[in-house]
ZAMARGU-4260 file (C-alpha; in steps of 0.2 Angstrom, whole numbers, plus 5000, padded with zeros to 4 digits):
<rodrens>
0) 4951/4938/4878 | 4936/4941/4867 | 4927/4955/4876 | 4932/4970/4863 | 4923/4959/4850
5) 4908/4957/4862 | 4907/4976/4865 | 4907/4979/4846 | 4894/4965/4844 | 4883/4973/4857
10) 4884/4990/4848 | 4879/4983/4831 | 4865/4974/4840 | 4860/4990/4847 | 4861/4998/4829
15) 4851/4984/4822 | 4837/4986/4835 | 4835/5004/4830 | 4836/5000/4811 | 4824/4985/4813
20) 4810/4995/4822 | 4807/5005/4806 | 4811/4991/4793 | 4792/4990/4788 | 4789/5008/4787
25) 4788/5017/4771 | 4799/5032/4769 | 4788/5047/4764 | 4789/5051/4745 | 4800/5066/4742
30) 4788/5072/4729 | 4774/5074/4742 | 4784/5078/4758 | 4802/5084/4754 | 4815/5077/4765
35) 4826/5089/4775 | 4843/5090/4766 | 4850/5107/4772 | 4868/5101/4775 | 4878/5086/4781
40) 4872/5076/4795 | 4879/5062/4806 | 4872/5048/4816 | 4882/5040/4830 | 4879/5026/4841
45) 4891/5025/4856 | 4894/5011/4869 | 4905/5010/4884 | 4907/4994/4893 | 4917/4993/4909
50) 4922/4975/4914 | 4926/4974/4933 | 4927/4955/4933 | 4917/4940/4926 | 4902/4944/4936
55) 4900/4963/4935 | 4899/4972/4919 | 4893/4990/4917 | 4887/4995/4899 | 4881/5012/4893
60) 4874/5016/4876 | 4868/5032/4867 | 4862/5036/4850 | 4864/5054/4843 | 4859/5063/4827
65) 4871/5078/4827 | 4869/5083/4845 | 4852/5078/4847 | 4850/5063/4859 | 4839/5050/4851
70) 4839/5036/4864 | 4849/5027/4877 | 4852/5009/4882 | 4845/5004/4899 | 4860/4994/4906
75) 4848/4984/4918 | 4835/4978/4905 | 4845/4981/4888 | 4829/4990/4882 | 4830/5006/4872
80) 4823/5022/4880 | 4819/5035/4866 | 4822/5053/4871 | 4812/5063/4858 | 4794/5061/4855
85) 4797/5061/4836 | 4809/5047/4837 | 4796/5036/4846 | 4783/5040/4832 | 4795/5035/4819
90) 4800/5019/4828 | 4784/5010/4834 | 4792/4994/4840 | 4805/4991/4853 | 4816/4976/4857
95) 4831/4971/4868 | 4847/4961/4865 | 4848/4954/4883 | 4851/4936/4877 | 4865/4941/4864
100) 4873/4953/4876 | 4873/4940/4891 | 4883/4929/4879 | 4897/4943/4879 | 4898/4942/4898
105) 4903/4924/4898 | 4919/4928/4890 | 4924/4943/4901 | 4941/4941/4908 | 4944/4944/4927
110) 4955/4959/4925 | 4945/4976/4925 | 4946/4986/4909 | 4935/4997/4898 | 4930/4994/4880
115) 4922/5009/4869 | 4914/5007/4853 | 4907/5020/4841 | 4898/5017/4824 | 4887/5027/4812
120) 4887/5036/4796 | 4888/5053/4788 | 4875/5058/4775 | 4880/5072/4763 | 4868/5084/4754
125) 4870/5074/4737 | 4864/5059/4747 | 4881/5050/4747 | 4886/5043/4763 | 4901/5037/4773
130) 4900/5025/4787 | 4913/5023/4801 | 4916/5011/4816 | 4929/5012/4829 | 4934/5002/4844
135) 4944/5008/4859 | 4952/4998/4873 | 4957/5006/4890 | 4956/5023/4882 | 4967/5020/4867
140) 4962/5017/4849 | 4961/4999/4845 | 4952/4995/4828 | 4945/5004/4814 | 4933/4997/4801
145) 4938/5001/4783 | 4921/5003/4774 | 4928/5003/4757 | 4936/4986/4759 | 4925/4979/4772
150) 4940/4975/4783 | 4946/4979/4801 | 4962/4988/4802 | 4974/4989/4817 | 4975/5005/4827
155) 4988/4997/4838 | 4998/4982/4834 | 4997/4970/4849 | 4993/4952/4852 | 4976/4956/4858
160) 4972/4968/4843 | 4978/4955/4831 | 4967/4942/4839 | 4952/4953/4839 | 4955/4958/4821
165) 4956/4940/4816 | 4941/4935/4826 | 4930/4949/4817 | 4937/4945/4800 | 4933/4927/4801
170) 4916/4930/4809 | 4906/4929/4793 | 4889/4932/4800 | 4895/4947/4809 | 4904/4954/4793
175) 4889/4952/4783 | 4878/4961/4796 | 4891/4976/4796 | 4891/4977/4777 | 4872/4977/4777
180) 4871/4991/4790 | 4884/5001/4781 | 4879/4998/4763 | 4860/4996/4763 | 4852/5004/4778
185) 4862/5019/4783 | 4855/5032/4771 | 4837/5025/4773 | 4838/5026/4792 | 4846/5044/4791
190) 4832/5050/4780 | 4819/5043/4791 | 4826/5052/4806 | 4829/5068/4796 | 4810/5068/4791
195) 4803/5065/4808 | 4816/5076/4817 | 4815/5091/4805 | 4808/5103/4818 | 4822/5098/4830
200) 4836/5100/4818 | 4829/5117/4811 | 4828/5124/4829 | 4836/5140/4831 | 4839/5150/4847
205) 4846/5168/4847 | 4863/5171/4856 | 4863/5183/4871 | 4880/5192/4873 | 4886/5202/4888
210) 4903/5211/4890 | 4912/5214/4906 | 4930/5217/4912 | 4942/5210/4925 | 4958/5217/4932
215) 4970/5204/4937 | 4984/5217/4939 | 4985/5236/4938 | 4993/5236/4921 | 4981/5223/4913
220) 4963/5223/4909 | 4953/5208/4903 | 4938/5211/4892 | 4926/5196/4893 | 4912/5193/4880
225) 4901/5179/4887 | 4889/5172/4874 | 4875/5160/4879 | 4858/5153/4875 | 4862/5149/4856
230) 4857/5134/4845 | 4863/5126/4834 | 4881/5124/4840 | 4891/5133/4826 | 4895/5151/4831
235) 4908/5164/4827 | 4914/5176/4841 | 4927/5189/4837 | 4934/5206/4845 | 4935/5221/4835
240) 4948/5235/4839 | 4944/5251/4831 | 4933/5242/4819 | 4946/5229/4814 | 4945/5211/4819
245) 4958/5206/4832 | 4969/5192/4825 | 4973/5176/4835 | 4987/5178/4847 | 4992/5177/4865
250) 4981/5191/4870 | 4965/5182/4864 | 4958/5167/4872 | 4942/5159/4867 | 4934/5144/4877
255) 4927/5129/4869 | 4908/5129/4866 | 4900/5121/4881 | 4882/5114/4883 | 4869/5122/4894
260) 4856/5112/4904 | 4842/5119/4892 | 4850/5111/4877 | 4858/5127/4871 | 4877/5132/4871
265) 4888/5145/4878 | 4906/5151/4877 | 4918/5165/4882 | 4930/5175/4873 | 4943/5185/4883
270) 4954/5199/4876 | 4969/5206/4886 | 4972/5224/4884 | 4981/5238/4892 | 4970/5250/4903
275) 4966/5266/4895 | 4975/5262/4879 | 4964/5273/4869 | 4956/5260/4857 | 4938/5255/4856
280) 4933/5237/4858 | 4917/5228/4851 | 4912/5210/4853 | 4905/5203/4837 | 4894/5188/4837
285) 4888/5179/4821 | 4876/5165/4821 | 4864/5156/4810 | 4849/5162/4820 | 4854/5180/4816
290) 4854/5178/4798 | 4865/5190/4789 | 4866/5202/4804 | 4879/5202/4817 | 4877/5205/4836
295) 4889/5219/4841 | 4892/5223/4860 | 4903/5238/4862 | 4914/5239/4878 | 4910/5258/4879
300) 4892/5254/4883 | 4897/5244/4897 | 4910/5257/4903 | 4896/5271/4902 | 4885/5259/4912
305) 4898/5257/4925 | 4901/5276/4926 | 4882/5279/4928 | 4881/5266/4942 | 4896/5274/4951
310) 4888/5291/4950 | 4872/5284/4957 | 4881/5277/4971 | 4890/5293/4974 | 4873/5303/4974
315) 4866/5290/4986 | 4881/5291/4998 | 4879/5310/4998 | 4861/5309/5001 | 4864/5298/5016
320) 4877/5311/5023 | 4865/5325/5021 | 4852/5315/5030 | 4864/5311/5044 | 4869/5329/5046
325) 4851/5335/5047 | 4847/5323/5060 | 4862/5328/5071 | 4856/5346/5070
</rodrens>
């Protein structure tokens, strides 16, 4: 069964398509237009291939720079669809790998399974880089590429994994292609993307935080700090009790950072406290868009607002009662 090999071949063909499109472009001179190097950046190319049988194969491909979607692979035409205008301006030519990928379909076994591949590289601020490539089979780690020794290592020791490892090691043309991508083109390609995508990578959106409460039981109060609309993804959310940060523990539960439909992020931090425990609570948010400032949302403000709403409701009810009595008279 050679299909895991073919999944990886397809992925690297996809990578070559992207790299080949700007092979003839000149990278802007750092002395004229400084490249954007504010941190560590990662480019990832992902491919998932589902083999139902020898006649039906479904493939999805995606290219990411950090969390920015660069392009996707059309599973019907095997052409690349660029998702950002600045990517298209940097990559003037397109191609497809339909002929090569169709060769992979010929060797698909009849049993349904899923092959997943991920390849890319990390560029560090000092312009050093580290490449990576992983192959998964039916949701399990399968093979890993050792960039230092240019060899494939087993993630699981099975007959199939050993066969694929031997196949890839003995496929000289493929090994040379992988070495070229990792050693010669990764940094240049990354710097090209960083140059054209600088505005997208520098984008910042301020977080919006709200605090509210839930009472799952009479003896427990859940303080919820909901933070949303922020970009980039890294953020720090903490609860302060009487000015001191609440340490991690069973009373504190913070959700994973989740994406919004508008390409921003959100999360929730929930703190369990005893009702009327006499302490003051503040949700503190720190984010790159805030600079050195912190966003502080005190629970007391929400409490006062709730009391005000209750008083207004009581006044409204009293007014309705007075009106009813007057009409009865």
